[in-house]
C-alpha positions in Angstrom: -57.6 5.3 41.0 -54.7 7.2 41.7 -52.6 4.9 42.7 -53.7 3.0 39.3 -52.9 7.1 37.6 -49.4 6.8 39.7 -48.5 2.8 38.1 -49.6 4.4 34.6 -47.5 7.0 34.4 -44.7 5.1 35.5 -45.1 2.5 32.7 -45.1 5.2 30.4 -42.0 6.9 31.7 -40.5 3.4 31.1 -41.6 2.9 28.1 -39.6 6.2 27.0 -37.1 5.5 28.0 -36.5 2.0 26.8 -37.8 3.4 23.0 -35.6 6.5 23.6 -32.2 4.1 24.2 -32.7 1.9 21.7 -33.2 3.8 19.0 -30.6 6.1 20.3 -27.7 5.9 17.3 -24.9 3.6 17.5 -21.5 5.7 17.0 -18.4 3.3 16.1 -15.3 3.5 19.0 -11.9 5.0 17.6 -9.3 2.4 18.4 -6.4 4.3 20.6 -3.4 5.5 18.9 -1.0 2.4 18.9 2.0 2.9 16.5 5.1 3.7 17.8 7.1 7.0 16.7 10.0 5.2 14.9 9.4 3.1 11.8 13.5 1.4 10.8 13.7 1.7 7.2 13.7 -0.5 5.0 15.0 -2.6 7.5 17.4 -1.0 8.7 20.7 0.2 8.0 23.3 -2.4 7.1 27.3 -2.5 7.0 27.0 0.8 5.4 24.3 0.8 3.5 20.5 1.3 3.3 17.6 0.5 1.4 19.2 -3.8 1.4 15.2 -4.4 2.5 17.9 -8.0 3.2 17.3 -10.5 5.9 20.7 -9.3 7.3 19.8 -6.3 8.0 16.4 -7.3 9.6 18.5 -9.8 11.8 20.9 -6.9 12.9 17.9 -4.2 13.8 15.8 -7.1 15.4 18.8 -7.6 18.0 17.2 -3.2 19.1 14.3 -2.7 21.2 12.3 -1.3 17.9 9.0 -1.5 17.7 8.3 -1.2 13.6 9.9 -2.0 10.6 9.5 -1.0 7.1 9.8 -2.7 4.4 9.7 -2.5 0.3 7.1 -5.4 -0.6 7.4 -6.2 -4.6 7.5 -9.8 -6.6 9.5 -10.5 -8.2 8.6 -11.9 -12.3 8.5 -15.3 -11.3 5.9 -14.3 -8.4 8.4 -14.1 -5.4 7.0 -11.7 -3.1 10.0 -10.2 -1.8 11.8 -7.3 0.4 12.7 -5.0 -2.2 12.9 -1.1 -3.1 11.7 -1.6 -7.2 11.4 -5.5 -8.6 12.2 -5.9 -12.1 13.4 -9.5 -13.1 13.1 -13.1 -11.7 14.5 -14.6 -8.0 17.8 -15.0 -9.5 18.4 -12.4 -11.7 17.6 -9.7 -8.1 19.4 -12.0 -5.9 22.6 -11.8 -8.7 22.0 -7.6 -8.4 22.5 -8.1 -4.9 25.6 -9.1 -2.0 22.7 -10.1 1.2 20.2 -12.5 1.3 16.7 -11.7 -0.1 14.4 -11.2 2.9 11.1 -12.8 0.8 7.9 -12.6 2.1 7.8 -15.8 4.7 10.5 -15.2 6.4 10.1 -11.6 7.2 7.0 -12.7 8.7 8.1 -15.6 11.0 10.5 -13.5 12.3 8.6 -10.5 12.9 5.7 -13.0 14.2 8.2 -14.7 16.7 8.6 -11.5 17.9 4.3 -9.9 19.2 4.8 -6.5 19.4 6.6 -5.4 16.5 5.1 -3.9 13.2 5.2 -4.7 9.7 4.9 -1.1 7.7 4.9 -2.8 4.1 5.6 0.1 1.3 4.9 -1.0 -2.1 5.4 0.8 -5.6 3.0 -1.9 -7.8 0.2 -0.9 -9.4 -1.5 -4.7 -7.7 -1.0 -3.5 -4.3 -4.2 -5.6 -2.8 -1.9 -9.3 -4.4 0.9 -7.8 -2.4 -1.0 -8.0 0.8 -3.2 -10.7 0.2 -0.1 -12.8 -0.8 0.5 -11.0 3.6 -2.5 -12.5 4.6 -2.5 -16.2 3.2 0.9 -16.6 4.8 0.0 -15.4 8.2 -3.0 -17.7 7.8 -1.4 -20.9 6.2 1.2 -20.7 9.8 -1.0 -19.3 12.0 0.3 -16.3 12.8 -3.1 -14.9 13.9 -1.7 -11.5 16.0 0.9 -10.4 12.7 -2.7 -9.8 10.9 -3.2 -6.8 13.2 0.5 -6.1 13.1 1.0 -5.2 9.6 0.6 -1.5 8.1 -0.2 -0.6 4.5 0.9 2.5 2.9 -1.5 3.8 0.7 -0.9 6.3 -1.7 -4.3 6.8 -2.9 -7.9 6.6 -2.4 -8.5 3.7 -5.0 -5.1 2.2 -2.6 -7.5 1.9 0.5 -10.6 0.3 -1.1 -8.6 -2.5 -2.9 -6.9 -3.4 0.1 -9.5 -3.2 2.6 -11.0 -5.9 0.6 -8.6 -7.7 1.4 -8.4 -8.0 5.6 -9.7 -5.6 7.8 -6.3 -4.4 9.1 -6.3 -2.4 12.2 -4.1 0.6 10.7 -3.5 2.2 7.5 -0.4 5.1 6.5 -1.4 7.3 3.9 1.8 8.3 1.6 1.7 12.0 0.0 5.1 12.4 -1.4 3.5 12.2 -4.8 1.2 15.3 -3.3 3.0 18.6 -4.2 4.1 20.7 -0.4 2.3 23.6 -1.3 -0.5 21.9 -2.3 -3.3 22.7 0.8 -6.6 21.6 -1.1 -5.2 18.2 -1.3 -4.0 17.5 1.7 -7.2 19.2 2.8 -9.0 16.6 1.2 -6.5 13.8 2.6 -7.2 14.9 5.7 -11.5 14.3 5.8 -10.7 11.3 3.5 -8.6 9.8 6.4 -10.6 11.5 9.2 -13.8 9.4 7.4 -12.3 6.2 7.1 -10.2 6.4 10.5 -6.8 6.5 9.3 -5.2 8.1 11.8 -1.5 8.1 10.0 0.0 10.0 7.3 4.0 10.1 6.0 5.3 13.5 4.5 8.5 14.1 2.9 11.1 16.0 4.3 10.7 19.1 2.3 7.3 19.1 2.4 6.8 19.4 6.8 5.7 22.8 7.7 4.4 24.1 10.8 0.8 25.1 8.6 0.6 21.2 6.9 0.7 19.6 10.3 -2.2 21.3 11.5 -4.5 20.4 9.2 -3.9 16.8 9.8 -4.2 17.8 13.7 -6.8 19.1 13.6 -8.8 16.1 11.8 -7.2 13.8 14.5 -4.1 12.2 12.1 -0.4 12.2 13.0 2.0 12.9 10.5 5.8 11.1 10.2 7.9 12.1 8.5 11.0 10.7 5.9 13.9 9.7 6.5 15.3 10.9 9.5 18.8 10.2 10.7 19.5 12.5 13.9 18.2 13.1 16.7 18.6 17.1 15.8 16.3 16.9 13.2 13.5 14.7 15.2 13.8 17.3 17.7 13.6 19.9 14.6 10.7 18.2 12.7 8.5 18.0 16.2 8.7 21.3 17.2 6.7 21.7 13.5 3.5 19.5 14.5 5.2 16.0 13.5 4.4 13.1 15.5 7.4 10.0 14.3 9.9 9.8 11.6 11.1 6.7 9.7 15.2 6.3 10.2 17.7 4.4 9.0 19.2 3.6 12.0 17.9 2.3 15.2 19.9 4.6 17.6 17.5 7.7 16.4 
């Protein structure tokens, strides 16, 4: 009788343990931070010029040890997705304004996919950012650049941007860009920090003029890394890191 009682007690304990394990809430794991602390801005400075977003600038940058390249991406009026800060006209018109070769999205992804470990930081000023990232995803799928899909990092300017772009593909990283928020607007920074934490966005970028220790602390408290732009000297890098900045956008591969 005593033996049966012990068996019953043991079974009851086992059932309780199983029930607790099954009913325990599933906690979504947060991936370790992977982005480097230096992004090459607008494909990098080339021939003494910044913001070219050109094929020549990209090829020059890729000769160096870089881990992330930021490119301004916008559509021409005739439907080409290209590297350009702002686009207002056809492909031929945009090309006529530049002495460098236009960098198409197809060529950009081909170059980066071949490198295997370089992130593409995408920046688009178009109202339809979703269309830009849909095009990038389509190019990757059509050409078999599977690993490149997880190295595309959209920069977003609003919560609405995130909602739209996240429906295109399950991008592993995002960067919330804050230059449209006034530097003294602490309440908005706190709101963005909470939104980022909720949606596992681990990076924000702030203009140099708005970088303060107090602002960096708002994001650090939520486990979010702060970048600033554009920083073109090692002395400046040290200055901003002392203020709490994790990484920088720079025109130079040597910074």
